[in-house]
N, C-alpha and C positions, 0 to 999 in steps of 0.2 A: 471421843473427839469433840463432841458438842459442849463438853464442860472443861475442855483444856484451856489454859490461860491464853494461848496464842489465838485460838478460835474466838474466845470472848473479846480479846483485844481488837481483833480485826473487825468483828461485827459492831463493837462499840464505836470504833472510829467511823464506820460507815453511817451509823446513826447520827454521829456528830456532823457529818457532811449535810444531812438533811435538816438537822437542827439549826445549822447556820442560816438557813433560809429565813427563819423567824426574825433574827436580828436585822438582816438586810431588808426584807420586805417591810417590816415595821418602820424602819428608817425612811423608806420611800413613802409610806403612808403619812408619817409625821411631817416630812418635807412638803407633802401636798395638803397639809392642814387637817388630816383626819383625826378624829378624837380617839384617845387611847382606849376608852371604854369599849367602843365598837371593835377596835382591833383585837381586844381580849375576848369579849363576850361572843362576838360573831364566830370566832374561831371554834368555840365549843358548840355553838349551835350547828355549824356545818359538820363538826365532828360527830355529833349525835346522829345527824341525818345520814352521813356517809357510812358510818359504822353499822347503823341499823340495817342498811341495805347490804353491806358486805357480810355481816354475820348471818343474816337470813339467807343470802345467796349461797354461802359456803356451807353453813351448818344446818340450814333449814328453819322453818317457822317454829317447830317444836323446841329447838335449842334456844332460839331467840326468846321465847316465852319463859324458858328456865332462867335466862339471864335477867329478865325483868323481875321474875319471882325472887331471885337472889337479892336484887336491889330492894324490893319491897320488904322482904323478911329482915334484912340487915340495913335498913335505911339510915339508921343512926350512924353506923360505922362508915358507910359510903359517903354520907354527908360530911362527916368530920374529915375523913381522909381526902375526899375530893375537894372540899373547900380549902384545905391547907395545901395539899400537894399540887392541885391544878389551879384553883381559883386565886388564892393569895399570890402564889408563885407567878402566874402569868399576868395578873393585873399590875403587879409591881414592875415586871419586865417591860410591858407596853407603856406604862407611865414614864419610866426612865428614858425611853426612846426619844422623848421630846427634848431631852436635855444633853444628849451625848451621842457622838458617832457610834456606829455599830461595833467597830473593833474595840472601842473602849469598854462598851457594855459587855461584850463577850469575854474580854479579859477579866473584868471585874467578876463576871459570872463564875470564874474558876474558883471563887470563894466557896462554891458548893463542896469542893473536896475538903476544905477546911471545916465547913459546917457538918459534913457527913461524919467526921470523927466524933464531934460532940453529940450528934444524933445517935450514933451507935453506942456512945457511952451512956446515954439515957436509957438504952435498952440492955445495959449490963455488960457492954464490951469494954476492953481496956486497950488503949493505944500504946504502941511501942515508942521508945525514945526517938528512934529514927523517923517515925511518922510525925511526931511533934516537931522535930527539927525541920522536916521538909515542909510542913504546913507553915512554919514561920517564914521560910523562903518564899512560899507562895504569896503570903500576905505582903512581904517586902516587895516582891515583883509587881503585884497589883497596885501597891501604893505608888511605885515609881511610874507606872502607866498613867494613873490618874493625876499625879502631880505634873506630868508632862503636858497634860491638857488643861491644867488649872489656870484660871485667869483671876488675878487679884481684884480686878474691877467687877467680877461677878462670882463671888464665893458661893452664892446660893445654888448655882448650877451644879457645882460639885456635890452639894448635899442632896439635891434632887435626883442626881444620876447614880450616886453611890449607895445611899441609904435604902432606896427601894430594891436595888439589886441584892444588897446584903440580906434584906428580909426574904427575898425570893430564894436566895441561896440556902437558907435554913428551911424554908417551907417545902421546897421540892423534895429533898431527901427524907424529910420527916414523913411526908405523906406517902412516899414510896416504901419507906421502912415499915409503916403501919400495915401496908398490904403484904409485905414480905413476912412479917410476924404473924399475920392472920392466916397466911398460907401454911405456915408451920403448925398452927393450932388445929386446923381441920383440913382433911383431904378432900378437896373439891376440884372437879374437872374445870369448872369455870375459873377458879383462881389460878389455874395453870394455863389459861388461854389469854395471850397478850391482848388480842383485840377486845375480848370481853372485859378485861380489867380496865382498859382505856375507856371503854364505853361506860362502865360503872362509875369510874372516877369522874368522868365528864358529867354524868347525871348528878353525881353528888355535889358538884360545884354549882349547879343551877340556882339554888337559893341565894347564893352570894350575888350572882349577876342580876337577879330580880331586885334585891335590896339596893344595889348600886344604881340600877335604872330608876328606881323610885326617888333616890336622894340626890342624884347628880343630874344637872342640866346638860344633856348631851346632844340635843338637836337631832338631826338625821344623818345617816352615813351617805357618802357619795357613791356613784356607780363604780368608780375605780377602787374605792375602799372595799366594797362588796366583793369585787373580783380578786383583789389582792389578798384579802383575808381568806377567801376560799382556797387560794393557792397555798397559803400557810397551813391551813387545816389539812390539806392532803399531804404536803411535803413533810411538815413537822408534827402536826397533831395526830396523823394516822401512821405514816411510814416511819418517821423517826422515833416517835414515842412508843409505838408497838414494837419496833425492833429493839429499842433500849430495854423495855420491860421484858421482852423475850430473852434477851441476853442476861439480864439481871436475874431472871427466874432460873436460868441454867447455872448460875453461880451457886455452887453447893457449899461453899465455905465463906467465912467473913473476908478472908484475904482476896478471894476472887470477886466478891462484891466491890471491894475497894479498887480492884483492877478495872472493873467495868465503869465505876464512877469516875476513875481517872481518865478514861478515854475522852471525856468532854473537853480535854485540853486541845484536841484537834480542831475544835470549833474556832479557836483563836486564829489558826493558820488559814482555814477556809474563809472565815469572815473577812479578815484583813485583805486577803488576796482578791476576793470578789468585790469588796467595797472599793478598792483601788481601781479595779478593772471596769466596773460598771457604774459606780456612783462618784467617781472622780475624787475619792477621799485622799487627803494629804498623807503622804508616807510618814510614819512615826519619826519623831526626832530621836536623838541618841538616848535620851532618858527613857522615852517610851519603848524604843527597841530593846534596850537593856532589860526593862521590866518584863516584856513579852518573853524574851529568851530565858530570863531567870525563872519565870512562872512555869514555862514548859519543861525546863530542865528539872525543876523541883518536883513536878508531877511525875516525871519519868523516874526520878530517884525514889519517889515514894513507893513506886511499884516494884522496882528492882533492887533497891538497897537492902530491904528486909523482906524476904519472901513470906514471912508471917506478919504482914502489915498490921493486923489486929490480932491480939491474943484472945482466944476464946475463954 
């Protein structure tokens, strides 16, 4: 049951509900003038603190020391995978929040599905023709969404909102796939624990935040930003990410991995609904609505049109 496609699909959609908090709260922070660096780095600072308490409380001090030992022994691996999968990914998402509504960002973020195919190809997997066709529809839908928001008088805003999310879309699955491949190489209880993996990836991203702090003039965060980022850390950094990695860990075939990755399409619906209700966002015009529907339909087709989405 725990590895059935329906079970994975439902839990993946649940993680998307919590992930949508990232886009909404980051937009609130941006509207209040909070710097994107603190939105990104503080989330991981909080995550390290909360997860250290959680892991120690559930598993005990001895287990927590074994997690730290895993990090120190394989520090190169966790630094690379954490910097790519967590650091670069989230820095780009927070940067883009200054230039675009949350529902635009989350729709563009669906490029992760498109990027996941190329990432899997890098690891020796071959996409089916139906998958390539569906990803083309995804890109077409996302292009429509961004064009609906495009202003001829300010073309740079499109570049600043789309390019960072595109980079993030490739960084996130690449970092996660590195961990998935590592889990296959060695039988480690720690690599099968979702909380431990999030903690290790978060620690691995720490050098990036230190470098950015040194080279970027960021000032100091406000009290409201500190509180809002703490909320993101709990809802998205701990609950959503741990749930997503747990579900991805249960995916024992490449096709099931693609099903889990495709569940992020639910973020579009959740984010659009909540942004309209709570942030007074303007409802998408016909072009934007067409793009959203096309993107979601394409992602659903990707899962169900070909049951062997990726050929091993």
